[in-house]
N, C-alpha and C positions, 0 to 999 in steps of 0.2 A: 727715372726708369731707365733699364738696361737696354741697350740696342736689339737684342732678341726681343725683349718686352714692345718696343716701340715698333719693331717691324711686323710681329705679330698685330697688334693694334691696327695698326695702319691697314694690314690685308682684311681685317675683320669690319672694319670702316667701309672699306671698298666693298665687300660684299653686301653690308647693309645698304649701302647707297645703290646697288644694283637690283637689289630685291624687291619686287613691288609687291610682295606679301610676307608672312613670316619667314624666316630662315630655319632651313631643316638642320638638326643638330650635325649629322654628317658633314654639310657644308660648312657649318661654324667651326668645325674640328679641322677640318682641312684647312681651311684660311688660317688658323691660329697655328697648326702644327706642320700643314705641309701633307701630300698625298701619303696613304700607305698607313693609315690609323687601322686599329682592329676593332671587333665588336666589344671586347670587355671595355676598353676605352671608352668607347660610346656608351656602354650600360651605365658607367660611372658617371661620365660627363651628364648625361639624361638625369641619374639621379639627383645629381648636385644641382641641376637647374631647376626640378623638379620640386625639390625640397626648399628653394628657396622662397622665403616669406613675401618676397616682393620682388618688383621689378629690378633687373640687376642691369648696371650701365655695360657698355660695351668693354670698359677697361676692366670692370669686374669679372665679365665673361671670360677675358682673354688670361688675365691674370690666374682665374681659377683653374683654367684649361692646363696651363702651363704649369703649375702648381701640383695639379693630379699627375700630369706626365713626370715631372720631377718626383714624385712619391712614387708613382711606380718604378722607376729606373733605379732609386734607391733601396727598395724593397724586392727587386728582382733577385 
């Protein structure tokens, strides 16, 4: 796993450890990518998470968000 992915996963694990209930999607995105994300990215991540047939691991969530961000940058 790359250094960027390792750091994103570590921040997501920290958020999960601090959360007493479910994590909100904006908080998940901020943990993975940092502050300053937009509504379009949130909509894409929300759709991806909601369409998942089962529970996702934190690693899968972090990789998915990084992948969506990379796809957006490559198609901008």
